[in-house]
N, C-alpha and C positions, 0 to 999 in steps of 0.2 A: 504494500500500500504506500503510495506516495504521500508523505506527510507535509509536503509543501502547502503552506497556507491553511493547514488544518489546526483546529483547536483540540488540545489533548488534556484530559483530566487524569492526573496521577494521584491515586490514593496511597497513603503511607509514603508520601513524597519525600519525607526527610530521613528515611531509613537508609541502610547501606545500598540497597538496590536503587532507591529513589535518587540518591546523590549521583550514582553512576548513570542513571537514565537521563537526569537533567543535564549532566555534562555532555552526553551524546547529542541530545537535542540542541543544546546551545552551539555545539561544534558543527553538526551536520545539517541542521534544519533551522537556520536562523530566521526564516519567515514563518515558522510555526509558533503558535501561542500555547504555552504550557501552564496549566493551572495546577498548583501544588496544594494538595488537600491533606491536612493532617491535624492532629489535636494538640500538638505541642508548639506553642508560639515561640518558645525559646529556640528550639531547633530551626523553626522557620526564620527567625532573626539571624541565626548563625549561617543559614544557607544564603540569605540575602547578602551577607558579608562575603561569602565565598564566591558568589556570582554577582558582583556589583555592576550596575549600569546595563542591565539586560532587560529592556522594556517588554520582552516577550514573556517574561515570567510573571505569574500572578499567584498570590498566596491566599489560600482560604483556610481559616481555622474551622475545623469541623470534625465530626466523628461519623464513621460509616454506620454506627448504630442509629443515627438520627436521619431518618429517611428524608424528611422535608429539607434539611440542610444539604444533604447529598443531591437531591433533585435540583435544588437551586444552583448548586455548583456545576451540575451537568448541563444546564440550559445552554444551548448553542454549541456544545462540544461535539466533535466528530468521532473522537477516539477516547476510550477509557482504558487505562492500565491499572489494574487493581492489585496493589502490593500491600495494602494495609492488613495487619494481622497481629494477634497476640501469638508469639512463637516461642517464648521461653517455657520449656517443658515444666520445670518446677512451679512457675507462676500459674500455668494453666491447670496443673494438678491441684493446687491449693485453692484456686479461684475458678472452679469449673464453669459456673454459669457466666462469668465475665468472659471467658474464652468463647463460649457458645454465642454470646451476644455479638462479639466482634467478628468471629470467624464464620459463623453460620448465619445468624440473622443479618450480619453485614453483607454477606454474599447475596442473600435474597433482596436486600435493598439495592444492591448494584444492579441486579437483573431488572427489578421493577422500575427503577429510575431511568435506566438506559432505554428501556422500551418506551416509557412514557415521554421521554424527551427526544426520541429519534436518533440516538447515538448510532453510528454506523458500525463500529467495531469495538468489542470488549475482549481484552485478554486478561485473565486472572492468573496469578502466580500460585503454584502449588509446590509440593515437596515430596521427596521419597518417603517421608514419614507418614504420608497419606495411604501408602500401600501396605496392606495387612497391618493396620495400626495397633500399637501396643500401649499408647498413651493418649491422653485426651487431646493434646495438640494434633497428633496425627488423625484422630477420629474427626475432629472438627474440620480439618483440611480435606478429608475424604468427603464430608458433607458438602463443603464448599464446591469441590469438583462436580458432584452430582447436581447441585443447584445451578451452577453456571452452565453445564452441558444441557440439562433439561430446560433451561431458560430459552433455548432455541425453539422449543415447541410453542411457547407463549409468544415468541417473536415472529411467528410464521406469517403474520399479516403486516409486518413492519420490515424495515430495512436493517434492523439490528442483527448482527452476527456475533455470537459469543463462543469463545474457546479458552483453553487452559494450556499453560506451560508447566511442566513438572520436571524438577531437577534436584540435584543433590546438594551436598554441603558447599557453601560459597566461601572462597578463600578470604579469610580475614573479616567476614561479616560479624556484626555484633552478636555475641552469644556463641560464636564458633570456638573451636579449640585453639585456634591460632592466637587470639588475644589472651587466652588463659595461659598458654605456654609462654608468651612474651612477659606476662607478669611474673611467672614462676622462674624465668631465667635469672632474675635478680636474687632469688632465694637459693639458686644453685642446685635445684632439684625439681624434676618434672613428675607429674602424676598421670598415669594411663589407667583407664578402668580395666582393660583386658588386653593382653598382648596379642591376641588373635584378631582384634577388631579391625574392620575395613570400612571405608567410606568412599562414596563417589566424590569427585572433586571438580569444581567448576569455578572459573573466575567471574568477577562481576561483569567484565566486558562480554564474556561469552553468554552470560545470562541476558544481557541487553540484546545481543545478537539474536538470541532465541525469540525474544518478545517481538523484535522487528520481523523475524521470519514468520511468526504466527500472524502478525498484523497483515502481512503481504499475502499469505497463502490460505488462511482459514476461510472456509465457507460455512462454518458453524458446527460445533459439537465435537471438534477434535481435541485430543490431548497430545501436545507436542513434547517429545522427550529427546534431549540431545544425546549424542554419542560422546561420552566423556570418560576419562580414565578413572581408575580406582587408586587408592593409596592405603597403605597400612599405617595405622596411627603410630605404631612404633617407629616406622620410617620417618614420619613427620617429626617425632620427638628427636630423632637422630639428626635430622636436617636443621632443626632450630637450636638444639643444644648438644652438639657433638661432645661426647665424653662426659656428659652430665649423668648422674645417677637417675634412674627412673623407678618410681614406686608404682607397683600394680595395686590398685585400691579396690577393684571389683566393680562389676557393672552396676550402675545406679538404677533405681526404679524407673520403669518406662523407657529404658534404653535397649537398643538392639545390638547384637554382635555384628551383624551385617545388614545392609540396606538393599531394598529391591525397588527398581523403577518400573518394571513391567512384570506382571504375574503370568503364569501359564494360561490362566483363564482369559486375561486381556489379550494375550498374543494371538488368540484365535481370530480376533477382529482388529489386528494391528498390521502395519506394513513397515518395511524398511524403505525410507524415502531418500536415502543417500546420507546426508549429514545428520538426519534425525530419524527417530522412530515416530510413527503417528498411530495412536490408538483411535480407531474410528468408532463413532457412536453406533449403537445397535438399535436405534429407535426407528419406528416406521416412517417418520418424517424425513429420513435420510436414506431413501432407497436408491437414488442415483449417485454413483460415484462422480465427483467433480473431475474435470479434465486434468487438473494438476496431479491427481492421485495416480501416479504411474509407478509407484514403488512395488516391491515384490512382497508377497505374504511371508510372514515369519514361519519358521519351522515349527512343526507340531511339538508342543511342550516347551517352547522357548521361554526362558526366564532371564531377565536382565537384572543381575544381582551383583553387588559390589565385590563379592569374594570369588565369583566365577567369570569376571570380566576378562576380555581379551587384551585390554590396554591397562598398563600399570605405570605409576610414577614411583621411581625410587628416590632415595634420599637426595641425590644430586639434582634430579629433576625438580623436586620440591624446593630445594634451596634456591635454584635459579628463578622459579616462579615467585618465591617470597621476596627475592631481592629486586625483582623487576619493578 
């Protein structure tokens, strides 16, 4: 999708992804208008200082829980990128209905407001935690995926198209293990929950690339999944603190040993589209495959999991990415 002259609403706009997306729009789409929607006015003020003298940026204080405010912010927007979420696993576990209100009800408000205001494209961000979830955060993101995808049924008489991107751990994002390790470097000792643990690995730039790909190619109801490498958490510890002692502290509640991006059930209606996998919807309103879907079906029983991935990053690879 050509973003030239478009008005974009970015929810959760002051988070890690939000900052990367704003940087991309400012650099590559100077004639687009970007509305940054978030509930933290301090972070908005800090972002204004980071991107001074950019008249294309608009700042809306608001919460996706508040449908009327969200609808007001969407008026006249062509594109919505939905990145707002409660994502800290312990906070979600301790405050379960707060997570439901933001991640689940917020997703429904995105669908309703987008259809009511005539938004052309909606792309919502999801996570590997939504696949076979073992914690509330993952469960709420699974609900978000279902709400966004099924929203296309309600949008059938409008121009609104809704899709999802699903990816793994983001390098250095807030709440990831990288900032934790950086704090622990000063203490001279790193902590790892389990020496066997693996994770998918994606950079913020790659996450923005995926959203732009979805905006360009979606016809409604797809889940776009990037082909990304895996890494062992022990290798990351070695990359960040070579020769430092590592304490194995045990898996925390709600934590997985490995992550999955595509299950064997999903692979039956998914394709390999080159740089991405695409999980296609199984709904009756999606009978005709669009022209762009020229990928090949996945093998029977295919599972895209972090510990059985074909591509791996070793300690040296991780060190280079962290230094970039």
